[in-house]
N, C-alpha and C positions, 0 to 999 in steps of 0.2 A: 271407646278409646283403643287405639291399636299402636303397635310399635313396628317401625321398619328401619333396617340398618343402612340407610342412605339419607342424603339431603333431598327429600322429595321436592319437586317432581322428577329429579334425576334418579336414574337406575331403579325404576319400578321393575318388579319381577323377582324371581326366586334366588338368583345368584348375585345379589346386589353388592356383596363384599368382594367376590372374585374379580369381577370385571374392572373396577377402578384400579386395582393393583396391576392386572394384566395390561391395561392401557397406559400405565405409567402415571396415574394421577397422584398428586401430592396431598390432596385433602379429600375427605369424605365426611360422614357423620351419621346421625340418627334422627329420626322424626317420630314424634308422638302426634297422632292425628285422629280426627273424627272420621271413621270410615263411611263410605257410601257404597253403592252397588258396583263401582268400577274397581279394577285391580290396583291396589295401593293408591286409590283416589279418595278425596275427602279433605275437608279443611284442616289446616295445620294448627295444632295446639302449641307445640314448641319444638325446637330443633337444637342440636348440639353439633358443632363442627369438630372434627378429629383429624389430626395430621397423620399422613401415611409416610413413614420414614423409609429410607432406601432399603433397609433390611427387614421390613415388616413382611410377614406372610399372611395368608388367609387366617391361619391359626392364631398368630400373635395379635393381629388387628382385631379379631373378634373377642378372644378370651381375655386379652390384657387391656383392651381399650373400649371397644364398643359395648361389650356386655356389662362391665361395671358402670360405664357412663349411662347405659340404658336403665340400670336399676335406679340410679340417682335421679335420672330424668323422669322416670315413672312416678317416683315419690313426689317430685316437684309438681308434676302434672296433677296428681291426686289432690295436693294442697290447693292448687289453682282452682280445680273443680269445686272443692269444698267451700272455698271462699267466694265462689261465684265470679271469679276473675279470669277464668280460662278463655283465651281468645279463640276465634275461629277465622283463620287467615286462609283465603282461597289459594289453592295451588295454581301456579302460572302454567297453563296448559301449553303455551308457546315454547316452554323450556322442557317439556316432559320427554323423557326417554324411557324405553322399555328394552330389557334384555332377558332372553330366556335362560334356561338352565345352562350352566357351564358343565359340559359333559366330557366323556373320554375323547370323543371326536374333536373337541375344541382344544384338547390338551396335548396333542402330538407335537413334538418339537421339530421345527424346520431349522436345521443348523446353518442354512444359508442366510437366515435373518440376522439382524444385528445382535451382538451379544447382549445389549441392553434389553431388546425385545424378548430374547430367550430367557434371560434372567427374570424379567417381570412375569413371564408366563409361568415359570417354575414357582415363583413366590405366590402368585395368585391361585395356583392349584395345589398348594401345600397346606393342609394334608389331603384335601379332596378337590377334584377327582384324581390328582396326581399327574403332573406332567410326565410324558413318557417318550422314549425312543426305543430303538431295537439294537440288539447285538446278536449277530448270526441268526436273525429271525426270531429271537426271544425278546419279549417286552421287558424293558428296564425302566422303572419309574425313578425320577430324580427328585430329591427333597432338599437337603441342606446343601447350599452352594454359595459361591460369591463370584462377583465379576473380577476378571483379571485380564492380562494380555494373552494373546494367542498368535499362532503362526501356522502356516501350512494350509492344507485343504480342509474345507468345511466338514465337520463331523468326525474329524480324526483326532486321536489322542496326541496332544502336543507337549504334555509334561506329566510327570509322575513323581510323587514324593511318598513319604511313609504313611501319610494319612489321607491323601487325596489324589485325584487325577484330573487333568484339564482337557476339555474338548474344545477345539477351535470352532469359532462361529464368525459371523461377519463383524469386523472391526473389534475383535477381542476374543476372549475365551471365557469358559465357565469352569471354575474349579469346584469339583464335586466331592462332598464328604459323606453323604448318606444316600443309599439307593434301596430299591426293592426289586427283586427279580420275580417276575410272574406274580403268583398269589402268595408268595412267602412273606415272612416278616421283613422289616427294614433292617439293613445291615450297614456297618460303616464301610467306607471305601477301601480301607486296608484289607478287610476280609474279601471284598469283591475283587480287588486287584489280584489277590493271591488265588482265589478260587477260579477266576475266569482267565488267569494268566494274561492280564492286561499289559500290553507293550506299547511303546511309542508307534504311532501310525495306525493303531487299531481303529477300525471304522465303526461308527455308530450311525444308525438311521439308514434310510434307503437312498 
């Protein structure tokens, strides 16, 4: 018996929580299955569907939803096995998808993409691998953020307040409240704005 954090046969592979968020999916789930020799292949014992809310991140989706649901599902599966009632439902190979690791190369922000796409990338990479951009050649990872309006050129700071700054993207903006510079710890945007002297029009990315 094995556990996988997706609704198999969708999202086979090692980053099955990241990719649905990045691609804007509204639902995912978990699967308890009977493994065979293939990667995340084998008959399904049971599945649980889980909603992906607009503000969910990789961290919240796993720790607040998938993990606790997985504990309950595992206990349910054990009871089914003990009672001799555990099903073996073949996976539909015509619907199978596979995605590899979500790595740093996948997490670079393209500010010319729509604000929704940028927002989903940041959510799907929070906390790992961390969506990133650059400022004066230095890597800046972006974590806590929200969708908002934007104006001006892509990748430029278009608004600043006491706790956040907004970078313009396609069809909107990203209001950012927590970042990481290089290998340092995460800091709030107020500290980042002060330390890096962020001003309107400052350019992020290349």
